[in-house]
N, C-alpha and C positions, 0 to 999 in steps of 0.2 A: 626844518634841520637843513643845514647848509655845509658843504665841505668845499675846499679849494685844491685844485691841482694846476700844475703847469699846463697840462695836456689832458683833455678827455677825448678817448677814442670811443666811438659808436660802432658795437659790434665785435664779437668774439669768433669770427670765423676766419676764412684763410687770411683775408686782408687784415683783421685787426690782430690777430696774433703776429703776422709780419710786421705791422706797424709797432707794436710793443717791443720786439726783438730790437729794431732798428733805433727806437728811442733810446732802449737801455744800453746800446753799444755806441750810438753816435753822439747821443745827448745825455750821458750818464748822470749828470747833475739835476736833470728836469724831473719832476714828479709826474705821473700819470696814472689813470685809472680806465679800465675798459668797462663800458655800460653795456651788458647784454641782456635784452627783453625775455630771451627764453631761458630756460633752466640749464642749459648745456651749451659747451663751446662747440664750434665745428660748422656753424652756419648751415649751409647747403647739404653738407656731408653728415649733418645730424638730423635735419628736417626730413629729408627725403629717404623713404624706407620702402620703396617699390621693389619687386623682384629684378634682381641683376645689376640694381644701380651701380653706376662704375663713372670713371672719367672718360671724357673723349679727347683728351690730350694725354701725352706721355707724361708720365710723372717726373722725368728729368728736367722738364720744363714747367709741369704744374707744381712741383715741388719748389721750396725755398732754395735760393742760391746759396745760403748759409746753412742748410740742413740736407745732406745727402741722402737721397731716396736709395735705400739699400735693399729693398725687397725684389725677388726674381722677376715678378710681371712689373712691367713699365705701363701697362693699361691698368689700373688697379680698381678695384670694387670700392663700394662707399665704406664698409667698415674698415678696410685697411687704411683708406685716406683719413678716416677720423682718427683711428689709431695712432697715424703720423702726425696729427695735429696736437693730440692730447699729449703724445711724447715731447714735441717741440715745446709745448706750454710748460710742462712739468720740468723738464731738464734746464730751463731757462728762467725758472721762477717767475714766468708771466700768469700762471694760473692764480697765484695769490694777488694779482691786481684786479681780477675780474668780479664784478658785481652782477651775481647772476638775477634773473627775474626783475632788472630794473630797466623798465621800458621808458626811453626817451621820447617825448611827445613835442617839444617845443624849446627852441634855443633863441634867445635875446642878447644882442650885441649892443653894449654901451660904449661909445667912443669916449664919453668923460671918464670912466673907469678903467679902458682899455680890457674888457673882459666879456666873456659869454656866461651867461646864466642858463644852464641846461635843465629844463624841468622834467621830472621823471615821477613815475609811479612804481611801487613796489607791487608786482603782480601777486605776491603771496599775501601781504597785508593790507594792500589797497593805500598805503601811505604815501603822500606826496613828499617828494625831496626836492631840493635844488643843489646842483653841482655847478660851482663857478670854476672857469679856466682862462687862460691867457690865449690858449690856442684849442681850436676844435677840428679834430680828424675824423671825417666820416668814413666809415668802414663797414656800412650796413648793406653792402651789394646793390642790385639794382631791380630787384623785383620783390613784390608784395609777399610778405610772409604770411598774410591773413588767408590768402585764396590764390589760386591760379586762375588763368583765363578759360573760360568757356562760353562758347558762342550759344546764342539762343536756338534751341532746336525744337522743331515743331511736332508736338505730340510727345515730349518728354516724359509728361505725367502719365502716359498710358503704358510704358514700358514695366513689364511685370518682374523683371530681373534687376540685378544690381548694377548701379552706375557709380563708378569711382574715377576721381581725378586722382594723377600719380602725386600730387604734393599733398593729399590727405589720404594715404594707402591705409586701410584698415588691418591691423595686426592679424586679424582673425578671418580675412577673407580667404575662403576656400574655393580654388578653381580647378580643382582635381576634376578631369572628365567632364568639363564645361566647354561649351563653345564661347570663345571670348572674341569680341571685336575691340580693336584699339584704332581709335580715332586719331589720326595725326600721322605724320612721316619726318618727324624731327628726331633728335638724338634720344629722347626719352622713348618714343615709340621704337626706335630700331633697337633699343636696350631691352625693352619688355617683351617684344614679340618673341625672341628666340628664348628668352628666360622662362617664359610662362609655357613653352611648348613641351617642356620636361614633364608637365603632368596634367595640362589641359588636354581635351579631345582635339580640338583645332583652335588656332588663333588666326584671325584675319587682320591684317593692316589695312584699314580704310583711309585712303588719302585723297585729297581733293586735287592734289599735283604732286608730282614726284620731287625727290629730293637727291643729290649728288651723294652717292655712297662709294667708301672705298673700303677694302678689307686689308687689316695689317696684323702681323703676329702680336700677341699681348706681351711678348717677350723681345727685348732688344739685344740681338746676338752680339753686336759691337760692344754694348755695355756689360754684356755677361764675360766677354773675353778680357775686356781692361779690367774688370774687378779680380779677375784671377791673377794678373800681374802688377797692378799698380795699387798704391794707396785708396781707401775709399773716397777720400775728398778730390785726390786728383782724377780718379776715374769718373767720378760724377761730374766734374767741371768740364772733362773734355767731351762726355757724352752730351752735356746741356749744349755745349758750344756747337757741336754736331748737328744736334737736333733743331736749335734755333736758326742755324745757318740753312738747313734745309727747309725749315717753315718759310722763311723769308724768300728762297729761291722759287720755291713753289708757288707761292702768292703772287710773286713778281711775273711768273710766267702766266698766271690766269688773268693778269692785267695785260700782258704785251701779245700773249698768243692764246686768247680763250677758246678758239675752235680746236687748236692742237691738243690742250689739256682735256677739252670735252671729249673729243675722241679717244683718248687714252683712258679715261674714266670709264666711258661707257664699254670700251673693248674689255677692260678688266672684268666688267659685270656679265657682259656676255660669256666670257670665259668660264665663269663661275656657274651660270644658268643654263648654258647650252644654246644652240642655234634656235630651238622651237621657242623659247621663251621670249614673250613680247616686252623686250627692253625698252623699245621706243615708247610704249605706253606707261609703263609702270617704273622705269628708272632715268627717265630724259627729262629733266627740267626744262622750262621755257627760258631760263635765265641763264647766264654764264657762271661757270665755277667760282665759287666765293663771293659772289653777289648775296648769297647767303651762306651760312656754315655749311661746311662739308661735314656729313656724318662719317664716323668711323665705325667699322664691323670687325671686331677682334676676332680673329681666327676664322674668318668667313661664317660666324654662327649664324646670323640671318640666313645667309644663302644656303648652308646646309638644312637649315629648317624647311625651307622652301622646296629644296630637292627632295626631301624625305617626305614631303606632302604633310608635314606638321602645321605648316604655316602658309599662307597666300596673301597675295598683294591685290587688293582691289582699288581701281582708280576711277571715282565718279563722285557724283554730287548726293548729298543727302537730301532727300524729299521729306521725310518725316520718321520719327520713331513710331513703332508700332507695339502692341503688347509682348510680342515674341521677338523683336529685333529692330532692324532699321530697314526701310524702304528707300530704295535709291532712284535717281531720276532716270535711269535707263530701264528701269522696271524689275531689276533684280531685288530681291529680298534676302538680306542677310540674317539667319537665324542666330540669336544670342542669348545666352544665359547672363553674361556678364558685359558690360560696355565701358571701355575705359577712354575717358576723354583726356587723350594726351594732346591738348590743343594748345599749350603754351603756358608762358608765365604773364603775370600782369605786372608790367615795368612801372616803376616809381622814380620819383625824384627823391634822393636822399632820404631814404628811410622813414617816408611817410610823415615826416616831422614839418612842422611850422617853424619858418625862420624870421626873425624880425630885426631888423638893423636900425638902431637908434629911433624907434618908434614906427618904422615902417615895415609893413609885411613884405617880404621879399618874393617877388614871381620870377622864378629862375628862367622861365620862357622869354622873359625881356632882359636877361643879361647875355653877356658874351663869355664863352668859355676860355679861361686862360690856361694855356698849355693842357687842356683836358683834364686839369684837377682843381682849378680855383674859378671863380667867377667875379665878374667885373662889379664893382661896388660893395663887394661882401668882405670885410676884413678878417683876418687870422684865421681863415679856414680852408681846408683842403678836403677833397674826397677822392676815394679810390676806386678807379674803374679800370678793370683789365681790358685784354684784346678780344675781338671778334674774330680776328684771323689767325690767332695763335693762342698760346697758354695764357690765361687770366693773370697768372702770379708774375710773368715776366714784367708786366707793366705796373703792377702792385707795389712790387719790390722797388721799382726805379721811382715811383711816385713817394714812397717812404724815404727814400735816400734824398729826394728833393726837398720834403718837408724837413728833414733834420738838418740840412745845410742851410735853410731858410732859418730855422729856428738857432742855429749856431750864429749865424750873421746878425741877427737881431740881438744877440746877447753881446756880441762884439761890438757893435755899433750903439748900444744902449738905446736902441729904439723898441716901441711897444705894440705897435700897430703897422700892418703890412696890408695893403689894399690894392689889387688890380685895377687900374684906373684908364679909361680910354684917352690916348693922346689926341691932338687935333686932328693928325693925320689918319686916326682910326675911325672916326665917325662916319665915313663915306665906305666903309667896307661892304662888301656884297655878302649877304648872310648866306650860311649854308648850314644843313643839318648838323647837328652834335655829332651823330655818326654817319659819315657820307658814303653814299654808293653801296649801301646794304639794305636789302629789301625784305628781310624776314618781317613776317607779322608782327610780333612782338616789338619789334622797333617802331615799324609804321605806324601802330596804333597809338604811340605814345610820343613821337618825336615833337610834336607840338607843345609839350610840356617842359622839353628839355632846353637848356640854354642854347644860343646860336653859335656857331662856329664862323670864324672871319675867313678872309682870303690872303691873310699874311701872318706870320709869326708875330708874337706869342699867342694870338688869338686862334689858335688851332688845336684841334685833336688829332693828331698824327695816329694812325694804326700801323705804325713801323717800328720796328724794335731797333734798328740801326739809329733810324733819326731821333727816336727817344732817348736813347743813351746818350747821345751829344746834348740834346736838350736839357735834360734832367741833371746829368752828371757835370757837364763842362760849360753850358751856358751861364754868363754871369748873374749872379742874383740880383744885383743892380742893373735894370736893363732899361730904366726909363717909363716902366709900365707899372711895375709893382713898387709903389710908393710906401716908402717908411716914415713913420711919425712916432714922436713921443708926446703925447698929449701933456699940457703943462699941469693941469689939475693932478694927474697921476704923480709926475715928478715931484711936485710940491709936498704931497703926502707922504 
C-alpha cells in the first residue's frame, strides 16, 4: 500500500505539530501527513510520566509563537503542556492529519522521480506501508524513544530493590516511606528529587559532579500584569519578547563574563542553603555557566527539600551496587529501596531511521550541516532541532518558517529538487562539532554520529536566536549553496 503527499512530517510532538501549523498557514495548497510511531501525540510530554515532570523553560518561549500560553504557571508541568499541544492540534485540525502507530524505519530518495519513499510499519497490525512525498520534514526529536542512557554499574544485579529509569517510569511504582537514591544531576534529577520527597522517607541526589542551578518563580509577574490589561495575544507577544531578550542577554554574559555570572549563581545558592552548607562541593561545577544546560528550580523546591532534611545531595563516585544500596568510592554506603537512574538520554540521528539517496546509504557523520537543519548532498529534507541554550520551540518555529519559504520558492520557480552542495571554497572548511562548545554527556557521547559544522555560513548551526531569525527569515533562498533542479524525467511525465 502506498500513499502520496507533498510533505511527510515524521513525529507528532512539539516540533511536528508546529510544522503542521506552518504548512497549513504558509503553504495551504500543499498536502501533508504526520507519521507518529506512538499511539499519542505530544512526544516528550506524553512519553515521560515520572513524578513532577515539567518544563525547564518558560512556556512563553517554549510555547508556539502563534498559540498564546494563557495558564497562570509559566513553568508548567507535563500534563499541562500535553493539554496545550492537544488543544493546538484540535483547534487547527492537525489531529486529523496524524497517523498514529505508524513507525517510519527507512526513507529512500530517487532523483529520477524527485521524491522520497518512506517505509513504515503499523505497530498495531504489523502491516508494512510506503508513503511517498516530495519533501520530508523530520520532527522526531533528538533522543531514542526506545530507552534512555544508563551506564554500566558494577554489581547492579545484586541490588534487591527496584531500579527505574525516568524514561520508563512504572505507573504503579510505590515510593511512600522509601529511601530513594536518584543518580544524576541534570534537569530530570532536579525535578524528581523534590517531587518524590512529598511521600518518600528520604531522597538522595547522587551526582558525580555538580550542575549550575538557579531558582525562579513558576509564575511570571510581568505576564500576569500584562494579561490583566492587554489582549491575550499582545500580552503573550510582549512577554515572549521580554523572555527571549533576557535569555540572549544572560547567555551572552556567560560567554563574555563567565566568572562574574558564576559568582552570581553560586551566591544565589548560598543564600538559599545558608553559610554552613558545602556549596563548593555540591553546587559548584568545574565548567563555566551554559557550557552545559543550566538547571531551573521553580520556587526553590529543591532547596526547600534540602533545608527541611527531606532530601540531600551526595557528590561522589559509584564503586558498586550492593543488595541494599550503593557503595561509594569514599567508603560511604547509601541505603536505598529504590534507585532511579536519571543518567540521561540516548541521543540519535533523525529518528533512528535509515536514509538512502539514489541507492547510497547516508552516513550523516560525513555530511555538513546546512543552517543547522539540512545536510549536504541530501535533497528535499529538513530536520527540526531546537536550542540547547534557550527554549526548543524558538528554533523549531524558525525552521518551519524556512521550510515553508523553501517550498513556496520551489513552487514559484517550478523546481522539484533542492540540495545543499559544497561550493569550491567550502571544501577547505575547518570542521567543528554540530553543537559547538557544549559539554553535556549526552551530547559528547554521540557528537561523532552527527553532521559536521563548518567555519562559515551557511554551513553552521547557530545557537543564537537573533542570528537565526535573520538567517531563516531574511537570508535569500537562492544562496549558491542550495541548488534547485527540475529532473527532466519528472517534467516529461
